[in-house]
N, CA, C and O of each residue as an XYZ file, in Angstrom:
728
protein
N     123.482   -123.261     32.908
C     122.616   -123.837     31.909
C     121.258   -123.159     32.022
O     120.798   -122.845     33.120
N     120.652   -122.949     30.933
C     119.357   -122.283     30.909
C     118.251   -123.289     31.240
O     117.986   -124.218     30.477
N     117.632   -123.084     32.366
C     116.571   -123.985     32.823
C     115.413   -123.971     31.835
O     114.766   -124.995     31.616
N     115.152   -122.810     31.237
C     114.055   -122.713     30.264
C     114.300   -123.619     29.059
O     113.378   -124.270     28.567
N     115.555   -123.656     28.584
C     115.886   -124.529     27.453
C     115.706   -125.993     27.829
O     115.217   -126.790     27.028
N     116.098   -126.341     29.035
C     115.945   -127.723     29.493
C     114.465   -128.084     29.536
O     114.071   -129.168     29.107
N     113.659   -127.181     30.049
C     112.208   -127.433     30.115
C     111.622   -127.585     28.718
O     110.803   -128.473     28.479
N     112.034   -126.727     27.801
C     111.537   -126.829     26.422
C     111.953   -128.159     25.806
O     111.152   -128.827     25.152
N     113.208   -128.538     26.017
C     113.707   -129.801     25.468
C     112.965   -130.989     26.086
O     112.658   -131.960     25.396
N     112.681   -130.906     27.380
C     111.931   -131.989     28.043
C     110.557   -132.185     27.415
O     110.015   -133.291     27.414
N     110.009   -131.117     26.891
C     108.694   -131.201     26.235
C     108.810   -131.598     24.766
O     107.807   -131.607     24.052
N     110.033   -131.931     24.297
C     110.198   -132.428     22.934
C     110.724   -131.426     21.930
O     110.763   -131.722     20.736
N     111.132   -130.248     22.376
C     111.655   -129.223     21.474
C     113.082   -129.587     21.060
O     114.021   -129.438     21.841
N     113.233   -130.068     19.818
C     114.540   -130.505     19.311
C     115.528   -129.347     19.194
O     116.724   -129.518     19.435
N     115.034   -128.191     18.832
C     115.922   -127.028     18.692
C     116.508   -126.629     20.053
O     117.685   -126.282     20.144
N     115.699   -126.679     21.089
C     116.186   -126.359     22.434
C     117.241   -127.379     22.862
O     118.265   -127.016     23.442
N     116.986   -128.652     22.574
C     117.981   -129.668     22.921
C     119.261   -129.463     22.111
O     120.364   -129.657     22.621
N     119.108   -129.076     20.863
C     120.276   -128.790     20.031
C     121.137   -127.682     20.621
O     122.365   -127.761     20.579
N     120.506   -126.657     21.166
C     121.245   -125.567     21.809
C     121.947   -126.062     23.079
O     123.092   -125.699     23.347
N     121.253   -126.885     23.849
C     121.863   -127.449     25.061
C     123.059   -128.325     24.702
O     124.120   -128.231     25.320
N     122.874   -129.170     23.703
C     123.947   -130.075     23.282
C     125.141   -129.283     22.756
O     126.287   -129.609     23.063
N     124.878   -128.252     21.972
C     125.968   -127.433     21.417
C     126.760   -126.754     22.531
O     127.975   -126.588     22.421
N     126.078   -126.366     23.594
C     126.753   -125.699     24.710
C     127.607   -126.672     25.523
O     128.567   -126.249     26.167
N     127.281   -127.957     25.507
C     127.963   -128.946     26.347
C     128.931   -129.848     25.596
O     129.800   -130.455     26.222
N     128.815   -129.957     24.290
C     129.532   -130.992     23.546
C     131.047   -130.917     23.700
O     131.691   -131.959     23.817
N     131.630   -129.742     23.704
C     133.089   -129.643     23.829
C     133.567   -130.150     25.193
O     134.551   -130.885     25.279
N     132.869   -129.753     26.246
C     133.241   -130.244     27.582
C     133.074   -131.750     27.682
O     133.908   -132.431     28.279
N     132.011   -132.270     27.107
C     131.785   -133.712     27.131
C     132.900   -134.448     26.391
O     133.389   -135.478     26.854
N     133.293   -133.912     25.243
C     134.375   -134.529     24.476
C     135.687   -134.541     25.254
O     136.404   -135.541     25.252
N     135.996   -133.439     25.912
C     137.228   -133.360     26.691
C     137.216   -134.392     27.809
O     138.194   -135.113     28.003
N     136.123   -134.464     28.537
C     136.020   -135.424     29.639
C     136.114   -136.854     29.099
O     136.811   -137.690     29.674
N     135.417   -137.132     28.002
C     135.457   -138.476     27.421
C     136.866   -138.828     26.939
O     137.317   -139.959     27.118
N     137.563   -137.863     26.329
C     138.941   -138.128     25.878
C     139.854   -138.417     27.059
O     140.689   -139.320     26.996
N     139.701   -137.667     28.117
C     140.546   -137.874     29.290
C     140.280   -139.226     29.946
O     141.204   -139.873     30.439
N     139.054   -139.638     29.951
C     138.708   -140.919     30.573
C     139.066   -142.091     29.668
O     139.649   -143.073     30.126
N     138.726   -141.996     28.402
C     138.922   -143.118     27.487
C     140.313   -143.153     26.860
O     140.766   -144.207     26.412
N     140.990   -142.009     26.826
C     142.343   -141.923     26.279
C     142.385   -142.270     24.796
O     143.405   -142.754     24.304
N     141.296   -142.031     24.081
C     141.213   -142.333     22.656
C     140.171   -141.388     22.042
O     139.010   -141.376     22.452
N     140.606   -140.601     21.054
C     139.723   -139.584     20.473
C     138.498   -140.202     19.797
O     137.384   -139.706     19.961
N     138.700   -141.282     19.040
C     137.575   -141.896     18.329
C     136.560   -142.475     19.313
O     135.354   -142.297     19.140
N     137.044   -143.163     20.340
C     136.130   -143.709     21.347
C     135.409   -142.585     22.079
O     134.227   -142.708     22.400
N     136.115   -141.494     22.341
C     135.514   -140.352     23.032
C     134.393   -139.740     22.197
O     133.341   -139.381     22.725
N     134.624   -139.625     20.908
C     133.574   -139.081     20.029
C     132.358   -139.998     20.011
O     131.219   -139.534     20.068
N     132.608   -141.306     19.931
C     131.492   -142.264     19.941
C     130.720   -142.188     21.256
O     129.489   -142.182     21.255
N     131.437   -142.131     22.371
C     130.784   -142.068     23.678
C     129.985   -140.773     23.827
O     128.879   -140.782     24.367
N     130.542   -139.671     23.353
C     129.850   -138.379     23.449
C     128.580   -138.398     22.612
O     127.523   -137.955     23.062
N     128.687   -138.907     21.404
C     127.505   -138.989     20.543
C     126.437   -139.887     21.169
O     125.255   -139.544     21.181
N     126.863   -141.029     21.685
C     125.920   -141.947     22.328
C     125.279   -141.296     23.553
O     124.086   -141.470     23.801
N     126.074   -140.545     24.317
C     125.543   -139.865     25.502
C     124.471   -138.851     25.115
O     123.444   -138.748     25.785
N     124.700   -138.114     24.052
C     123.711   -137.112     23.630
C     122.428   -137.779     23.131
O     121.330   -137.276     23.369
N     122.568   -138.912     22.438
C     121.382   -139.648     21.988
C     120.598   -140.155     23.203
O     119.375   -140.022     23.264
N     121.318   -140.737     24.168
C     120.659   -141.234     25.382
C     120.010   -140.086     26.152
O     118.908   -140.228     26.682
N     120.697   -138.958     26.207
C     120.149   -137.809     26.935
C     118.833   -137.363     26.304
O     117.869   -137.080     27.015
N     118.789   -137.299     24.991
C     117.556   -136.886     24.311
C     116.421   -137.859     24.647
O     115.295   -137.443     24.919
N     116.733   -139.152     24.623
C     115.706   -140.162     24.899
C     115.253   -140.138     26.355
O     114.080   -140.368     26.647
N     116.184   -139.860     27.270
C     115.877   -139.922     28.701
C     115.480   -138.568     29.290
O     115.117   -138.487     30.463
N     115.545   -137.531     28.504
C     115.286   -136.184     29.014
C     113.931   -136.034     29.709
O     113.863   -135.340     30.724
N     112.862   -136.639     29.223
C     111.590   -136.502     29.939
C     111.646   -137.031     31.372
O     110.823   -136.640     32.200
N     112.600   -137.912     31.681
C     112.721   -138.479     33.026
C     113.538   -137.599     33.971
O     113.568   -137.853     35.175
N     114.198   -136.571     33.443
C     115.012   -135.683     34.280
C     114.093   -134.944     35.248
O     113.180   -134.230     34.834
N     114.347   -135.126     36.547
C     113.487   -134.524     37.572
C     113.813   -133.067     37.826
O     112.912   -132.243     37.985
N     115.116   -132.739     37.866
C     115.529   -131.387     38.229
C     116.269   -130.734     37.052
O     117.432   -131.053     36.806
N     115.617   -129.837     36.336
C     116.261   -129.193     35.190
C     117.564   -128.455     35.545
O     118.424   -128.277     34.682
N     117.713   -128.033     36.791
C     118.930   -127.329     37.192
C     120.127   -128.277     37.285
O     121.270   -127.822     37.287
N     119.885   -129.572     37.361
C     120.974   -130.544     37.460
C     121.299   -131.163     36.102
O     121.896   -132.237     36.036
N     120.910   -130.494     35.029
C     121.106   -131.022     33.677
C     122.566   -131.382     33.399
O     122.835   -132.467     32.884
N     123.505   -130.511     33.724
C     124.922   -130.775     33.416
C     125.435   -132.014     34.141
O     126.084   -132.861     33.528
N     125.157   -132.130     35.424
C     125.581   -133.301     36.179
C     124.938   -134.573     35.657
O     125.590   -135.612     35.549
N     123.661   -134.486     35.335
C     122.923   -135.610     34.775
C     123.546   -136.038     33.455
O     123.678   -137.232     33.185
N     123.927   -135.069     32.635
C     124.553   -135.355     31.348
C     125.924   -136.002     31.532
O     126.285   -136.899     30.771
N     126.695   -135.560     32.533
C     127.989   -136.198     32.829
C     127.791   -137.664     33.215
O     128.561   -138.528     32.794
N     126.769   -137.942     34.008
C     126.505   -139.333     34.404
C     126.202   -140.192     33.178
O     126.693   -141.316     33.066
N     125.399   -139.663     32.268
C     125.082   -140.395     31.046
C     126.348   -140.596     30.220
O     126.561   -141.670     29.658
N     127.186   -139.566     30.144
C     128.443   -139.674     29.399
C     129.330   -140.767     29.989
O     129.923   -141.554     29.250
N     129.422   -140.816     31.308
C     130.279   -141.809     31.944
C     129.783   -143.230     31.695
O     130.588   -144.144     31.515
N     128.469   -143.424     31.682
C     127.935   -144.751     31.357
C     128.229   -145.095     29.891
O     128.586   -146.230     29.576
N     128.078   -144.118     29.005
C     128.376   -144.354     27.587
C     129.865   -144.634     27.391
O     130.235   -145.476     26.573
N     130.721   -143.931     28.138
C     132.168   -144.159     28.050
C     132.517   -145.560     28.538
O     133.345   -146.239     27.930
N     131.900   -145.992     29.615
C     132.149   -147.338     30.134
C     131.706   -148.382     29.110
O     132.386   -149.391     28.920
N     130.576   -148.147     28.453
C     130.106   -149.074     27.423
C     131.078   -149.123     26.245
O     131.376   -150.201     25.732
N     131.573   -147.963     25.814
C     132.544   -147.918     24.717
C     133.824   -148.648     25.088
O     134.391   -149.378     24.275
N     134.271   -148.450     26.309
C     135.498   -149.102     26.770
C     135.329   -150.621     26.766
O     136.220   -151.341     26.316
N     134.199   -151.110     27.260
C     133.935   -152.550     27.251
C     133.882   -153.084     25.818
O     134.454   -154.130     25.514
N     133.192   -152.357     24.951
C     133.064   -152.778     23.552
C     134.436   -152.806     22.882
O     134.744   -153.735     22.136
N     135.247   -151.811     23.142
C     136.571   -151.697     22.528
C     137.520   -152.773     23.044
O     138.316   -153.313     22.276
N     137.446   -153.087     24.321
C     138.352   -154.079     24.913
C     138.139   -155.463     24.336
O     139.055   -156.284     24.339
N     136.958   -155.727     23.848
C     136.706   -157.033     23.240
C     137.570   -157.250     22.005
O     137.940   -158.379     21.684
N     137.890   -156.149     21.310
C     138.629   -156.249     20.051
C     140.077   -155.788     20.167
O     140.826   -155.835     19.192
N     140.468   -155.346     21.352
C     141.802   -154.787     21.529
C     142.855   -155.900     21.570
O     142.692   -156.891     22.282
N     143.905   -155.731     20.820
C     144.996   -156.710     20.833
C     146.045   -156.259     21.833
O     146.295   -155.066     22.004
N     146.653   -157.237     22.487
C     147.717   -156.909     23.433
C     148.991   -156.629     22.645
O     149.386   -157.418     21.786
N     149.619   -155.518     22.938
C     150.844   -155.120     22.261
C     151.931   -154.979     23.311
O     151.786   -154.228     24.275
N     153.013   -155.704     23.116
C     154.126   -155.627     24.068
C     154.930   -154.369     23.787
O     155.176   -154.030     22.630
N     155.337   -153.679     24.838
C     156.145   -152.485     24.646
C     157.604   -152.878     24.571
O     158.057   -153.790     25.263
N     158.318   -152.192     23.739
C     159.741   -152.455     23.579
C     160.519   -151.691     24.626
O     160.180   -150.547     24.929
N     161.564   -152.297     25.192
C     162.365   -151.564     26.174
C     163.070   -150.399     25.495
O     163.465   -150.485     24.332
N     163.219   -149.322     26.232
C     163.886   -148.150     25.669
C     165.021   -147.745     26.590
O     164.963   -147.931     27.806
N     166.041   -147.191     25.984
C     167.163   -146.661     26.753
C     167.042   -145.151     26.742
O     167.204   -144.516     25.700
N     166.764   -144.587     27.878
C     166.634   -143.135     27.971
C     167.871   -142.575     28.658
O     168.385   -143.143     29.621
N     168.322   -141.473     28.147
C     169.453   -140.791     28.769
C     168.962   -139.496     29.360
O     167.842   -139.064     29.092
N     169.804   -138.875     30.168
C     169.399   -137.641     30.833
C     169.103   -136.547     29.821
O     168.163   -135.774     30.005
N     169.888   -136.472     28.759
C     169.704   -135.395     27.794
C     168.705   -135.750     26.701
O     168.439   -134.939     25.814
N     168.156   -136.944     26.760
C     167.238   -137.410     25.738
C     165.855   -136.782     25.937
O     165.216   -137.009     26.964
N     165.390   -135.993     24.958
C     164.071   -135.369     25.111
C     162.935   -136.378     25.091
O     161.820   -136.050     25.498
N     163.185   -137.588     24.631
C     162.122   -138.586     24.604
C     161.814   -139.125     25.993
O     160.828   -139.838     26.178
N     162.661   -138.786     26.982
C     162.381   -139.274     28.336
C     161.067   -138.710     28.854
O     160.341   -139.399     29.570
N     160.745   -137.450     28.498
C     159.452   -136.914     28.934
C     158.312   -137.632     28.221
O     157.227   -137.797     28.780
N     158.561   -138.059     26.984
C     157.570   -138.840     26.262
C     157.384   -140.195     26.941
O     156.262   -140.689     27.056
N     158.483   -140.792     27.388
C     158.406   -142.068     28.101
C     157.650   -141.897     29.414
O     156.874   -142.770     29.802
N     157.872   -140.777     30.101
C     157.143   -140.503     31.343
C     155.644   -140.386     31.083
O     154.830   -140.918     31.838
N     155.291   -139.683     30.009
C     153.870   -139.543     29.674
C     153.271   -140.894     29.314
O     152.134   -141.197     29.677
N     154.051   -141.711     28.591
C     153.580   -143.035     28.228
C     153.362   -143.890     29.474
O     152.381   -144.628     29.567
N     154.276   -143.785     30.421
C     154.164   -144.525     31.675
C     152.917   -144.056     32.443
O     152.181   -144.877     32.992
N     152.688   -142.762     32.479
C     151.505   -142.207     33.143
C     150.237   -142.688     32.431
O     149.251   -143.039     33.078
N     150.272   -142.699     31.126
C     149.129   -143.160     30.337
C     148.796   -144.620     30.666
O     147.630   -144.960     30.865
N     149.814   -145.478     30.722
C     149.582   -146.886     31.059
C     148.986   -147.010     32.459
O     148.070   -147.801     32.682
N     149.506   -146.232     33.393
C     148.972   -146.270     34.751
C     147.524   -145.832     34.800
O     146.711   -146.432     35.503
N     147.198   -144.782     34.052
C     145.832   -144.264     34.043
C     144.872   -145.277     33.432
O     143.742   -145.427     33.896
N     145.323   -145.968     32.392
C     144.475   -146.978     31.741
C     144.167   -148.150     32.668
O     143.160   -148.835     32.489
N     145.028   -148.383     33.656
C     144.813   -149.494     34.589
C     143.751   -149.185     35.642
O     143.274   -150.091     36.324
N     143.381   -147.927     35.777
C     142.357   -147.548     36.756
C     140.984   -147.968     36.265
O     140.756   -148.113     35.064
N     140.081   -148.161     37.203
C     138.702   -148.461     36.816
C     138.089   -147.204     36.201
O     138.571   -146.093     36.421
N     137.040   -147.394     35.444
C     136.355   -146.257     34.815
C     135.819   -145.310     35.882
O     135.789   -144.098     35.668
N     135.391   -145.846     37.036
C     134.874   -145.007     38.118
C     135.983   -144.138     38.709
O     135.771   -142.959     38.992
N     137.168   -144.729     38.893
C     138.294   -143.951     39.427
C     138.732   -142.903     38.418
O     139.026   -141.767     38.790
N     138.780   -143.276     37.136
C     139.159   -142.306     36.091
C     138.199   -141.115     36.090
O     138.613   -139.959     36.004
N     136.909   -141.431     36.188
C     135.900   -140.370     36.129
C     136.107   -139.363     37.256
O     136.081   -138.155     37.022
N     136.310   -139.851     38.474
C     136.497   -138.948     39.616
C     137.785   -138.136     39.441
O     137.791   -136.925     39.659
N     138.875   -138.807     39.045
C     140.141   -138.090     38.853
C     140.032   -137.031     37.768
O     140.525   -135.916     37.939
N     139.396   -137.364     36.662
C     139.266   -136.410     35.556
C     138.403   -135.216     35.966
O     138.781   -134.065     35.747
N     137.250   -135.496     36.559
C     136.367   -134.388     36.936
C     136.995   -133.504     38.010
O     136.771   -132.293     38.022
N     137.775   -134.095     38.908
C     138.388   -133.308     39.977
C     139.675   -132.623     39.514
O     139.836   -131.418     39.705
N     140.584   -133.377     38.912
C     141.890   -132.828     38.552
C     141.876   -132.008     37.266
O     142.508   -130.952     37.208
N     141.178   -132.465     36.244
C     141.226   -131.796     34.943
C     140.102   -130.787     34.746
O     140.334   -129.684     34.251
N     138.887   -131.164     35.133
C     137.756   -130.247     34.977
C     137.760   -129.216     36.104
O     137.270   -128.100     35.933
N     138.323   -129.603     37.272
C     138.452   -128.664     38.375
C     137.265   -128.615     39.322
O     137.127   -127.669     40.097
N     136.409   -129.624     39.265
C     135.263   -129.647     40.175
C     135.713   -130.096     41.559
O     136.503   -131.033     41.674
N     135.222   -129.439     42.615
C     135.491   -129.932     43.966
C     134.808   -131.299     44.140
O     133.823   -131.594     43.463
N     135.332   -132.118     45.038
C     134.797   -133.476     45.195
C     133.293   -133.519     45.489
O     132.620   -134.417     44.983
N     132.732   -132.594     46.282
C     131.272   -132.634     46.457
C     130.513   -132.437     45.134
O     129.465   -133.046     44.924
N     131.043   -131.590     44.249
C     130.398   -131.395     42.946
C     130.617   -132.606     42.042
O     129.739   -132.959     41.254
N     131.778   -133.239     42.151
C     132.032   -134.467     41.403
C     131.011   -135.516     41.829
O     130.415   -136.194     40.993
N     130.821   -135.638     43.124
C     129.853   -136.608     43.646
C     128.459   -136.319     43.104
O     127.746   -137.235     42.694
N     128.076   -135.057     43.102
C     126.749   -134.679     42.591
C     126.640   -134.988     41.098
O     125.618   -135.492     40.633
N     127.699   -134.681     40.357
C     127.678   -134.927     38.915
C     127.579   -136.418     38.604
O     126.936   -136.812     37.631
N     128.211   -137.235     39.423
C     128.202   -138.679     39.188
C     127.034   -139.386     39.866
O     126.795   -140.568     39.621
N     126.306   -138.664     40.721
C     125.181   -139.267     41.416
C     125.605   -140.268     42.474
O     124.944   -141.285     42.686
N     126.723   -139.968     43.142
C     127.249   -140.854     44.190
C     127.431   -140.046     45.468
O     127.503   -138.819     45.408
N     127.507   -140.706     46.624
C     127.768   -139.977     47.868
C     129.167   -139.342     47.840
O     130.063   -139.834     47.154
N     129.343   -138.257     48.581
C     130.629   -137.561     48.645
C     131.718   -138.513     49.145
O     132.834   -138.502     48.624
N     131.409   -139.324     50.134
C     132.384   -140.281     50.657
C     132.860   -141.266     49.597
O     134.029   -141.651     49.582
N     131.971   -141.668     48.725
C     132.346   -142.574     47.636
C     133.275   -141.873     46.659
O     134.254   -142.461     46.199
N     132.971   -140.608     46.336
C     133.851   -139.833     45.452
C     135.230   -139.680     46.082
O     136.244   -139.829     45.401
N     135.272   -139.385     47.371
C     136.553   -139.239     48.066
C     137.324   -140.555     48.053
O     138.534   -140.571     47.831
N     136.625   -141.644     48.289
C     137.254   -142.961     48.300
C     137.819   -143.312     46.921
O     138.959   -143.760     46.804
N     137.008   -143.104     45.880
C     137.484   -143.402     44.524
C     138.681   -142.534     44.162
O     139.609   -142.998     43.499
N     138.665   -141.285     44.590
C     139.790   -140.382     44.332
C     141.038   -140.892     45.053
O     142.106   -141.008     44.451
N     140.896   -141.194     46.333
C     142.027   -141.672     47.138
C     142.602   -142.966     46.569
O     143.809   -143.068     46.353
N     141.745   -143.950     46.325
C     142.219   -145.236     45.833
C     142.711   -145.148     44.386
O     143.620   -145.879     43.991
N     142.114   -144.260     43.605
C     142.588   -144.049     42.235
C     144.000   -143.487     42.219
O     144.853   -143.953     41.463
N     144.246   -142.473     43.064
C     145.600   -141.912     43.151
C     146.595   -142.955     43.658
O     147.709   -143.058     43.144
N     146.192   -143.721     44.661
C     147.077   -144.757     45.208
C     147.400   -145.804     44.143
O     148.547   -146.236     44.027
N     146.396   -146.211     43.368
C     146.615   -147.200     42.309
C     147.509   -146.629     41.211
O     148.353   -147.338     40.662
N     147.324   -145.357     40.896
C     148.160   -144.717     39.885
C     149.610   -144.647     40.356
O     150.529   -144.939     39.591
N     149.813   -144.261     41.613
C     151.170   -144.219     42.178
C     151.808   -145.606     42.165
O     152.964   -145.758     41.771
N     151.058   -146.610     42.594
C     151.580   -147.983     42.630
C     151.942   -148.464     41.229
O     152.959   -149.130     41.037
N     151.118   -148.127     40.270
C     151.382   -148.523     38.884
C     152.646   -147.854     38.360
O     153.465   -148.493     37.700
N     152.800   -146.572     38.655
C     153.993   -145.843     38.205
C     155.244   -146.396     38.875
O     156.285   -146.539     38.234
N     155.145   -146.704     40.157
C     156.290   -147.277     40.871
C     156.640   -148.656     40.310
O     157.819   -148.972     40.148
N     155.641   -149.475     40.015
C     155.885   -150.808     39.459
C     156.537   -150.700     38.085
O     157.474   -151.439     37.781
N     156.043   -149.780     37.254
C     156.659   -149.574     35.946
C     158.093   -149.098     36.100
O     158.970   -149.510     35.340
N     158.339   -148.238     37.072
C     159.684   -147.722     37.318
C     160.639   -148.827     37.745
O     161.801   -148.849     37.337
N     160.144   -149.743     38.569
C     160.985   -150.866     38.993
C     161.298   -151.788     37.816
O     162.400   -152.327     37.716
N     160.319   -151.963     36.926
C     160.529   -152.808     35.744
C     161.588   -152.228     34.824
O     162.424   -152.962     34.298
N     161.559   -150.922     34.628
C     162.554   -150.244     33.789
C     163.936   -150.369     34.428
O     164.928   -150.601     33.737
N     163.993   -150.212     35.754
C     165.278   -150.322     36.443
C     165.850   -151.730     36.306
O     167.058   -151.888     36.131
N     165.002   -152.751     36.382
C     165.458   -154.139     36.222
C     165.978   -154.373     34.811
O     166.995   -155.040     34.618
N     165.259   -153.809     33.801
C     165.712   -153.963     32.417
C     167.068   -153.339     32.208
O     167.919   -153.916     31.531
N     167.285   -152.171     32.777
C     168.584   -151.485     32.632
C     169.687   -152.259     33.355
O     170.815   -152.337     32.869
N     169.361   -152.826     34.507
C     170.363   -153.582     35.272
C     170.737   -154.881     34.552
O     171.866   -155.358     34.669
N     169.796   -155.441     33.818
C     170.047   -156.700     33.112
C     170.956   -156.518     31.901
O     171.535   -157.487     31.411
N     171.087   -155.294     31.420
C     171.905   -155.051     30.220
C     173.319   -154.984     30.536
O     174.143   -154.786     29.643
């Protein structure tokens, strides 16, 4: 990131901030989509994050940490969107499915099962998993981007993976019980 652009934007230069935002918006959208699992919510969170960033930019102490600072703002905006959305979300029961070995929809069912497991994680666990697994940041950089200690990032990663595994195993046992009942 260009430190000069960050400095110009901190002084109120809208064009400089526009260049910074244009350089980051695609990455922010990808991270928001991975965390929120909904394109519309991700767009709203990204837009809100950029608005908050513009308003809070004068408070940024270290222009070199702009990207990490922006990720933190995005994660707070994503958490707010998730809370707002959950208030209006209706519970939908999933229908049991019969998958066969040759059925190509079984991979779709696996992805759906993974999606349900991921949605059960806390926003903090999702953020660490997404930044580490999908964005490819090492855990110390994830910690820096989120403004948390490295040990906390490691803990959230460990417990997030454990919760995801437990969720997948529980879903797998439920499917096995449904098949046995038929």
